[in-house]
C-alpha positions as CSV (number, residue, x, y, z in Angstrom):
1,M,147.6,30.8,107.3
2,N,145.2,33.1,105.6
3,V,146.0,36.7,106.4
4,S,142.6,37.9,105.5
5,T,141.0,36.0,108.4
6,L,143.4,37.6,111.0
7,S,142.4,40.7,112.9
8,P,144.3,43.9,112.2
9,W,146.0,43.9,115.6
10,V,147.4,40.4,115.0
11,I,148.8,41.6,111.6
12,S,150.3,44.7,113.4
13,I,152.0,42.5,115.9
14,S,153.5,40.2,113.3
15,I,154.9,43.3,111.4
16,A,156.0,45.3,114.4
17,S,159.6,45.2,115.5
18,I,159.4,43.8,119.0
19,S,163.2,43.4,119.3
20,R,163.7,47.1,118.9
21,A,161.5,47.8,121.9
22,I,163.2,45.1,123.9
23,K,166.6,46.4,123.0
24,K,165.6,49.9,124.2
25,A,165.1,48.8,127.8
26,P,166.9,45.5,128.6
27,A,166.7,46.1,132.3
28,L,162.9,45.9,132.3
29,Y,163.2,42.4,130.9
30,A,165.6,41.4,133.6
31,R,163.4,42.9,136.3
32,A,160.3,41.1,135.0
33,Y,162.3,37.9,135.0
34,L,163.6,38.4,138.5
35,Y,160.1,39.4,139.9
36,T,158.7,36.2,138.3
37,E,161.3,34.0,139.9
38,T,161.1,35.6,143.3
39,D,157.3,35.7,143.5
40,D,156.5,31.9,143.3
41,N,156.9,31.9,139.5
42,D,154.0,34.3,139.1
43,L,154.0,35.1,135.4
44,T,152.0,38.2,135.8
45,Y,155.2,40.4,135.7
46,F,156.5,38.7,132.6
47,I,153.1,38.9,130.8
48,E,152.7,42.5,131.7
49,Y,156.2,43.2,130.4
50,H,155.5,41.5,127.1
51,L,152.2,43.3,126.7
52,N,153.9,46.6,127.2
53,I,156.6,45.7,124.7
54,I,153.9,44.8,122.1
55,C,152.2,48.1,122.7
56,E,155.5,50.0,122.2
57,A,156.2,48.0,119.0
58,I,152.7,48.8,117.7
59,K,153.1,52.5,118.5
60,S,156.5,52.5,116.7
61,L,154.9,50.7,113.7
62,H,152.2,53.4,113.5
63,I,154.8,56.1,113.5
64,D,156.8,54.4,110.8
65,L,153.7,53.9,108.7
66,A,152.7,57.5,109.1
67,N,156.2,58.6,108.0
68,K,156.1,56.3,105.0
69,T,152.6,57.5,104.0
70,K,153.8,61.1,104.2
71,E,156.8,60.4,102.1
72,R,154.7,58.8,99.4
73,A,152.2,61.6,99.5
74,D,155.0,64.2,99.2
75,I,156.4,62.4,96.1
76,R,152.9,62.1,94.5
77,R,152.4,65.9,95.1
78,L,155.8,66.5,93.6
79,F,154.9,64.8,90.4
80,A,151.3,66.1,90.4
81,S,152.5,69.7,90.6
82,S,154.1,69.3,87.2
83,A,151.9,70.2,84.2
84,K,153.9,67.8,82.0
85,L,153.5,64.8,84.4
86,K,150.2,65.4,86.1
87,G,148.1,62.2,85.7
88,K,150.6,60.4,83.5
89,L,152.3,58.2,86.0
90,N,150.7,55.0,87.3
91,H,151.3,53.7,90.9
92,R,154.2,51.4,89.8
93,Q,156.0,54.3,88.0
94,L,155.5,56.5,91.1
95,M,157.0,53.8,93.3
96,A,159.9,53.4,90.9
97,M,160.5,57.1,90.9
98,E,160.3,57.2,94.7
99,H,163.0,54.5,94.8
100,F,165.1,56.5,92.3
101,I,164.7,59.7,94.5
102,K,165.9,57.8,97.6
103,H,168.6,55.9,95.7
104,S,169.5,58.3,92.9
105,H,172.5,56.3,91.6
106,F,170.5,53.1,91.4
107,I,170.5,51.1,88.2
108,Y,167.1,49.4,87.5
109,R,166.4,46.4,85.2
110,I,163.1,45.5,83.7
111,Q,163.1,42.2,85.6
112,E,163.5,44.0,88.9
113,H,160.5,46.2,88.1
114,Q,158.6,43.1,87.0
115,N,159.4,41.2,90.2
116,S,158.8,44.1,92.7
117,N,155.4,44.9,91.2
118,Q,154.4,41.3,90.2
119,V,153.5,42.3,86.7
120,T,154.3,40.8,83.3
121,Y,157.6,41.6,81.6
122,E,155.7,43.6,78.9
123,T,154.0,45.8,81.6
124,A,157.3,46.4,83.4
125,R,159.0,47.2,80.1
126,T,156.2,49.6,79.1
127,D,156.3,51.3,82.6
128,L,160.1,52.0,82.3
129,L,160.1,53.0,78.7
130,D,157.3,55.5,79.4
131,L,159.5,57.0,82.1
132,V,162.3,57.3,79.5
133,D,159.8,59.0,77.0
134,L,159.0,61.5,79.8
135,S,162.8,62.1,80.2
136,L,162.6,60.9,83.8
137,L,164.9,57.9,83.2
138,E,167.7,57.1,80.8
139,K,168.0,53.7,79.0
140,H,171.3,52.0,78.5
141,R,172.3,48.6,77.2
142,E,174.3,46.4,79.5
143,G,175.1,43.1,77.9
144,K,171.9,41.8,76.3
145,S,169.5,43.7,78.5
146,F,168.5,47.3,79.1
147,V,169.2,49.1,82.4
148,F,167.5,52.3,83.5
149,S,169.0,55.1,85.6
150,M,168.0,58.6,86.5
151,P,169.6,61.3,84.4
152,Q,172.0,63.6,86.3
153,K,169.9,66.7,85.5
154,I,166.7,65.1,86.8
155,R,168.6,63.6,89.8
156,E,169.7,67.1,90.9
157,K,166.3,68.5,90.4
158,L,164.3,65.8,92.1
159,V,166.6,65.0,95.0
160,G,166.8,68.7,95.9
161,K,163.0,69.2,95.5
162,S,161.9,66.1,97.4
163,A,162.0,68.2,100.6
164,T,160.2,71.1,99.0
165,V,157.2,69.5,97.4
166,G,155.2,72.5,96.2
167,K,157.4,73.2,93.2
168,S,157.1,71.8,89.7
169,V,159.3,68.9,88.6
170,T,159.9,69.8,84.9
């Protein structure tokens, strides 16, 4: 199925968590089922129930997307407020740093950055090494490969400041 030919609301429904909306009010499902059975199998009740569930799921999806968008904007502002970092990080590096802020003890490998961003090994390597050069990450050898982690000093600074975005990072 070609996603580009689907309308936005069909894509929203496929992403929305319908099960969360159903789980919130299981009695409504039972009532719609009961009304359908007792009213000569009139599916109107059941269809109305499912349409309401889809609307709830789409509303929830919009709220989740708005929250995620705000988080990303906050992190971008956090890095943009630093004179040292302003304009130096690309979108992949910003996403990696966002991940490190949320999971500050995470160990990252070049292959993981490559796979999550669908870029070549060299691009992923350059992204992470640039973050090391900016002192945002530390590079360690683990076996035959390099792993990257957030330095303790930066971790304390960023994790604490992710809530107060207006301040400078470094």
